N, C-alpha and C positions, 0 to 999 in steps of 0.2 A: 609859423611856417610848417612845423611838423604836423600840426593839426590839419592844415590844408592838404598836405601830401597824403595823409591818412584818409581824409575825406574823399579825395580823388581816387585813391586806390579802392575804397569801398564801392564807389560808383561804378568803377570799371568791372569789379567782380559781379555786381548786380546786373550790369548790362550783359556780361558774358553768360550769366546764368539764365537770364530771360531769353537771350538769343538761342541758347542750347535747347530750352524748353520749347520755344517756338519752332525750331528746326525739327525736333523730335515729333511734334504734333503734325507737322507738314509731311514728314517722311512716311507716307502711307504706302503699303504694298501696291504694286501695279495689278490692275484687274484684267483677267482673261475671260472674255465671254465665250462660253463653250456650248455647242449643240451637237446632237447626235441623231442619226436616222438609221435605224436597223432595217436591213434589207432581207436578212435570213437568219434563222436559228435552226440548226440541224445537227445530225449525228449526236443526239443525246445518248450518252453511254452511261448506264447506271452502274455497271460493274466497275468501270475505271473512274467513275465520278468526274466526268468531263463532258463538255459540249462545245460546239463550234458556232461562232457568231460572226456575221459579216455586217459591217456598218460604215456609213459615211460620218466623218468627224470634222467639224469646223471650229476654228479658234480665231478670235479677234482680239488683238492687243496692240499696245503702242511701243512697248520696249522691244527693240529689235534684237536684243541679246537672248530672248527666249527662243532657243532653237528646239522646237518641239519635234522636228523631223528626226533629230538625233537623240533627244533627251526625253521622249515620251515614255513614261513608265506605266505599265499595266500590271499591278500586283495580281498574283494568282493565275497569271497567264502562262500556259505551257509553251505556246509558241505565238509570236506576233509577226504577221506578214503585212507590210505596207505596200500594196500593189500600185498605188497611185498617190501623188501629192502635188499640189500646186500652191504657190505663194504669190500674193499680190501686195506689193509695197508702194503702189502708186499714190495711195491716199494718205491720210493722216495716221492711219493705223495699219498694222499688218493683218492680212486675211489669209489664213491657211486652211486648205481643204485637202483631206486625205481619205483614201479608201483603205480600210483595215479589215483583216481577218484574224481572229484569235481562236485558239483552242484553250478554253478556260477550264481550270480545275475548281470544283465546287463540292459542297457537301449536300447530300440528299436526305430529305425527310421521308423515310419509307415505312413509317408506322402504319399508315393506312393504304399502302400499296395493294391493289392498283388504283384505288380511288384517292390518289395523292395530289397535293398541291405543292408546287415547288416555286422557289424564288431564286432567279438567276441574278447574280451580282457581278457588276462590272464597275471598276473604278480606274480613273486616270490621274496621274501625277506628273510633275516635272522633276526629274531626278537631280537637276542642277540647282534649282532655286527653292528655298523653303518658304514658309508662310509669311515671313517678314518681307519677302521680296515679291511674292506672287500669290494671288488668291483667285480661285475660279468663281465665276458667276454663271448659273445655268441659263441657257437661252431656251425658253419654253414656248416660243412662237411656233405654231403649226404642230403637226403630228411628229412623233418620235419613232414610228415604225410603219412599215408598209402593211396596210390591212389586207392586201391581196395575196401576200406570200403564204405558202402552205407550211404549216408545222404539223406534220402528219401525226395524228393521234393525240394532239394537244390543242388547247385554245388559250389565247392570251387574255387574261383577265384585266391586267393593268400594266402600265409602264410609267415609272416615276423617275425623274431626274432631279438632282439636287447637288449642292456643294457642301463641303465640310472640311474639317481639319483631322488629319491622321497623325497620331502621336507615335513617336519612336523613342523608346527608352535607351537611346544610345547616341553617341556623338559621331559615329562612323569614323573613328580614328582622328577626329579633329582635336588637337591638343589645346586649341584656343577656347574651346567650350569647356567650362569648369564642371558643369552638371551634365551628366550623360542623358540629355533630353533634347530632342529636336521635333519640330512640327512642320508638316507639309500639307498644303492645301490640296484637296482632291475633288474631282468631278465624279459623282456617283450615279449609277444607273441601276434600277431595280425592276426586273421584269417578273411579274407573277403569272404563272401558267398553271392550268389544271388539265388533267388527263381525261380524254373521252374514253371511259374505262369499261363500259359494259361488254363490248366485244372481246376485249383482252381478258376480262374476268372469266367469261365462259370458256375461252380458249385455254386458260390456265387451270381452271378448277373443275372442268367438266369430267375429267378422268377421276378426280377425287370423289365427286358425287356419284358417278357410275359405280365406283368401287364400293361405296357405302350401300347403294341400293342392292348390289349383288349380295353383300353380307346380310342385308335386311331381309332378303328373300328366304333366308334360313327359317324364318318364322312360319313360312307356308310350306315347308317340307316336313313330313311326319317326323316326330321326335325320335323314332327308333332308327332313322336313317342317319346314324351318327357320323359315318364317313363323309357323306355329302355335306352335311351342315358344317362340320368342322373344316372341311376342305375349302368351302366357299369363304368362310370367315377368315381363315388364316391367309388365303390368297388375296383377299381384299385388303387385309392389314398391310401386307408387303406392297401392294399396289399404291396405297396411300403414301407410304413411306418413300417409295420411289418417286412419286409425283412431287412430293415436298422437296426432295433433293434436286430435282430438275429445276424447280422454280428458284430455289436458293442459289443455284449456280449462276443465275442471271442477275442477282442482286448483290449489292455491297454488304460486307459484314456489318452486323448490328448487334448491340448488346441489349436492345429493348425487345419486348415481346410484340411482334408486329401482327397485322391482320392475317397475313399468311400463316404465321405460327398458330394463331388462335383457331382459325378454321380447320387446319390440319390436326391440331391437338384435340379439338372437339370430335372430329371424325374418328380419330384413333381411339378415343375413350369410348365412343358409342359402339364401335366395332368390338372393343373389348367387352362391353356390356352384353353384346349379342352372343359372344363366345361363352360368357359366364351363364347367361340365361339358357343357352343350349345345354350346357353341362347340368344345370338344375333340372331342365325338362327330362334329360336322359335319366337322372336319378329318380325322378317320379315314375318314369316308365318302368324302371327296374323294380320299383316297389309295387307295380301293378296299378298305379294311379293314372291310367291313360286319359280319362276324361279331365282330371285336374290338370294334366300336362297340356292338353289341347286348349283349355280355358286360359291357362297361364300364358301360352304363346300368343293367343289372340289379344289378351289384355296388354302384354308387353309390346306387341307389334304396333298397336295404336298409340300407346303412351310414349314409346321410344321415338316413333316418327314425328309425333307432335312436338316433343321436346327438342328434337334435332332441328326441325324447321324453325321453331321459335328462336332458338339460340342463334342460328345462322342469320335469320332476318334481323335480329337485334344488332349483332356486331356489324353486319354490312350497312345497316341504316346509320349506325353510329359513325362509321368510317366516312360515309358519304355526306354527313352533315357537320363535320368538324370545320 
């Protein structure tokens, strides 16, 4: 009798264990099919590291507890404005369509400015349900942006949408979670853009090149005109420094050596070489070596200009082909 009771007890435990495993396998998170159509990207602000994006967002799901109108989370968004939303629950699934405008905070890669390529990142989450209850699936049918809208000074190279899991090493104050680790599904958008830079390049660097050419003209002024040669060189030096500070004022702070720093640094060094060569020519004139001073100026005029052009061309080419 005791053996029969024990046997029945074991069978009940096995049945409960199999039922639990079967239930766990069936308890899959609900799927949210998500799509986006970007209508505008504007107000790209390099100094404040932000940009504004307008887009249509649609979500299709079966669980009516997913309140995306109230619980839509957009990390890194400075502001989120939902100007329009409509919900259709007449079918077997919920269809939500909304118009959203966001001011996004992002980081810029300015090493090759103004020949830079940027990646604008946008991700969406549901702040109420984690990845055990909700997962996003990207709706890739059709285009994801309006090819007719104008992004002045930029062109869109690609737009990619995907879904993933965002890890948070915190329990957000939930004492029922023993390990401070939570996971949320997210819908990700990556927009790669490149700048139409030649016009901006000459607008920003024309003053620097003119200042260098003014200093370079010292080689064609007679070496005994010391006041004219030094005056032009020193004036050009301060003009280049001023030009650099103006450009830096429109860019975010960076700890790396950017193309702007490189071109201005080369120009300052070459103007310094002009000043040093002027002093050397003056020294030869004082020693009565006028012909040698003239030959020295002609040689340095050609060599300095060639080296300056080659270095500028190399660094600009390198920036445009990264």
